[in-house]
TORTORSE-299713 format. One record per residue (C-alpha): residue number from 0; residue in one letter; chain; x, y, z. Coordinates in nm, 4 decimals, padded with zeros to 6 digits. Example, Ala and Ser with C-alpha at 12.3 -4.5 7.8 and 13.67 -1.06 7.14 Angstrom:
    n  res  chain         x         y         z
    0    a      A   01.2300  -00.4500   00.7800
    1    s      A   01.3670  -00.1060   00.7140
***
This chain:
    n  res  chain         x         y         z
    0    m      A  -01.7309  -00.1821   00.2685
    1    t      A  -01.8858  -00.3474   00.0039
    2    v      A  -01.6749  -00.4237  -00.2943
    3    s      A  -01.7898  -00.3937  -00.6623
    4    r      A  -01.9074  -00.6644  -00.8836
    5    f      A  -01.7568  -00.4776  -01.1501
    6    a      A  -01.4129  -00.4280  -01.2406
    7    v      A  -01.2330  -00.0997  -01.2285
    8    a      A  -00.9611  -00.1521  -01.4750
    9    g      A  -00.8381  -00.4523  -01.6804
   10    g      A  -00.5292  -00.5452  -01.9086
   11    n      A  -00.6178  -00.2575  -02.1889
   12    v      A  -00.6715  -00.0049  -01.9061
   13    c      A  -00.3474  -00.0712  -01.7484
   14    a      A  -00.1592  -00.0809  -02.0830
   15    t      A  -00.2841   00.2456  -02.1802
   16    a      A  -00.2095   00.3772  -01.8009
   17    a      A   00.1643   00.2795  -01.8401
   18    e      A   00.2010   00.4312  -02.1859
   19    r      A   00.0862   00.7555  -02.0582
   20    g      A   00.3543   00.7380  -01.7905
   21    i      A   00.1429   00.6253  -01.4876
   22    s      A   00.3379   00.4048  -01.2418
   23    g      A   00.0741   00.1855  -01.1011
   24    f      A  -00.2804   00.1754  -00.9932
   25    i      A  -00.4086   00.1609  -00.6236
   26    i      A  -00.7998   00.0578  -00.6539
   27    d      A  -01.0466   00.0706  -00.3770
   28    g      A  -01.2288  -00.2168  -00.5883
   29    v      A  -01.1922  -00.4927  -00.8130
   30    i      A  -00.9775  -00.5434  -01.1201
   31    r      A  -01.0112  -00.7966  -01.3708
   32    d      A  -00.7252  -00.9469  -01.6405
   33    v      A  -00.4754  -01.0505  -01.3225
   34    a      A  -00.2480  -01.2618  -01.5158
   35    e      A  -00.2575  -01.0087  -01.7906
   36    i      A  -00.1398  -00.7154  -01.5922
   37    r      A   00.1238  -00.9113  -01.4017
   38    e      A   00.2812  -01.0221  -01.7521
   39    m      A   00.3148  -00.6583  -01.8266
   40    g      A   00.4741  -00.5876  -01.5012
   41    f      A   00.2153  -00.3141  -01.4154
   42    p      A   00.1781  -00.2593  -01.0164
   43    v      A  -00.1988  -00.2557  -00.9178
   44    y      A  -00.3331  -00.2731  -00.5898
   45    a      A  -00.6999  -00.3766  -00.5446
   46    r      A  -00.9424  -00.5429  -00.3429
   47    g      A  -01.0004  -00.8382  -00.5531
   48    n      A  -01.0871  -00.9546  -00.8857
   49    v      A  -01.4089  -01.0256  -01.0691
   50    p      A  -01.4474  -01.1031  -01.4771
   51    k      A  -01.7174  -00.8293  -01.5263
   52    p      A  -01.6026  -00.4896  -01.6753
   53    g      A  -01.7155  -00.2174  -01.5128
   54    k      A  -01.9292   00.0738  -01.7244
   55    k      A  -01.7697   00.4003  -01.8194
   56    a      A  -02.0895   00.5989  -01.7152
   57    k      A  -01.9219   00.8856  -01.5194
   58    l      A  -01.6626   01.0998  -01.5016
   59    g      A  -01.4204   01.1734  -01.2204
   60    e      A  -01.2433   01.4655  -01.1003
   61    l      A  -00.8589   01.5427  -01.1320
   62    k      A  -00.6773   01.6903  -00.8707
   63    t      A  -00.9055   01.6745  -00.5838
   64    p      A  -00.8903   01.4664  -00.2708
   65    i      A  -01.0338   01.1257  -00.2683
   66    q      A  -01.1132   00.8594  -00.0109
   67    c      A  -00.9368   00.4782  -00.0678
   68    g      A  -00.9368   00.2512   00.2083
   69    g      A  -01.0832   00.4977   00.4264
   70    i      A  -00.7749   00.7417   00.4075
   71    t      A  -00.8082   01.0910   00.2398
   72    v      A  -00.5516   01.1051  -00.0197
   73    n      A  -00.4681   01.4775  -00.1679
   74    n      A  -00.2992   01.5375  -00.5030
   75    d      A   00.0618   01.5972  -00.3464
   76    d      A   00.0558   01.3008  -00.1047
   77    i      A   00.3244   01.0280  -00.1635
   78    i      A   00.2201   00.6703  -00.1931
   79    v      A   00.4240   00.3751  -00.1118
   80    a      A   00.2915   00.0088  -00.1860
   81    d      A   00.4053  -00.3463  -00.1964
   82    e      A   00.2746  -00.6586  -00.0903
   83    e      A   00.2852  -00.6118   00.2856
   84    g      A   00.0498  -00.2755   00.2485
   85    i      A   00.0198   00.0699   00.1311
   86    v      A   00.1180   00.3982   00.2824
   87    v      A  -00.0154   00.7392   00.2260
   88    i      A   00.2490   00.9871   00.3461
   89    k      A   00.1528   01.3285   00.3605
   90    a      A   00.3929   01.5866   00.1761
   91    d      A   00.4332   01.8080   00.4410
   92    e      A   00.5577   01.4745   00.6570
   93    m      A   00.7752   01.3469   00.4133
   94    d      A   01.1143   01.4751   00.5318
   95    a      A   01.0625   01.3453   00.8646
   96    i      A   00.9187   01.0246   00.7633
   97    l      A   01.2411   00.9517   00.5215
   98    a      A   01.4812   01.0554   00.8380
   99    k      A   01.2998   00.7915   01.0371
  100    v      A   01.2952   00.5635   00.7876
  101    e      A   01.6703   00.5951   00.6961
  102    a      A   01.7657   00.5963   01.0680
  103    k      A   01.5656   00.2614   01.1213
  104    t      A   01.7126   00.1249   00.7945
  105    a      A   02.0762   00.1845   00.9095
  106    k      A   01.9907   00.0523   01.2708
  107    e      A   01.8603  -00.2814   01.1187
  108    s      A   02.1481  -00.3243   00.8685
  109    e      A   02.4009  -00.3172   01.1525
  110    q      A   02.2251  -00.5695   01.3955
  111    s      A   02.2540  -00.9510   01.3449
  112    l      A   01.9856  -01.1874   01.3808
  113    a      A   02.1236  -01.3085   01.6819
  114    e      A   02.1284  -00.9644   01.8133
  115    w      A   01.7768  -00.8842   01.6980
  116    q      A   01.6344  -01.2385   01.8584
  117    q      A   01.8174  -01.1511   02.2090
  118    a      A   01.6364  -00.8128   02.1898
  119    h      A   01.2906  -00.9792   02.1090
  120    q      A   01.3337  -01.2182   02.3762
  121    q      A   01.4385  -00.9635   02.6209
  122    k      A   01.1125  -00.7505   02.5231
  123    i      A   00.8867  -01.0688   02.5433
  124    a      A   01.0358  -01.1696   02.9102
  125    s      A   00.9951  -00.7920   03.0155
  126    l      A   00.6074  -00.7912   02.9524
  127    i      A   00.5644  -01.1446   03.0874
  128    s      A   00.7202  -01.0131   03.4381
  129    a      A   00.4827  -00.7243   03.3653
  130    c      A   00.1929  -00.9188   03.3403
  131    k      A   00.2850  -01.1573   03.6341
  132    a      A   00.3222  -00.8647   03.8490
  133    q      A   00.0100  -00.7293   03.7838
  134    s      A  -00.1582  -01.0449   03.8476
***
């Protein structure tokens, strides 16, 4: 995928979006004014940054599926993003995924670091044994 040489958004676009109640941007392209956007606390996830603004030459469509990062995103999908990555959750899968996340979070909160380390070491030892048995 080629990333554009022109920014999709900058500080003023992000400030206007925030004023209109938009929670943040996920951009399959580049942005500008990174320090300004960070200072205003508006979440933006993009492929990079460039100082050159884009042109406003084409209107897009609202409430239609889009492609972002090779994933189809529909209007009713739920997007979860942080510095670790971005996840698209289909609306009809939301309840099942939420239940899995809550169960995993509860399990992890009850497990000590020592317990996790022991389980992890056992998994590694098991994988090594399986590889040796195949040799």
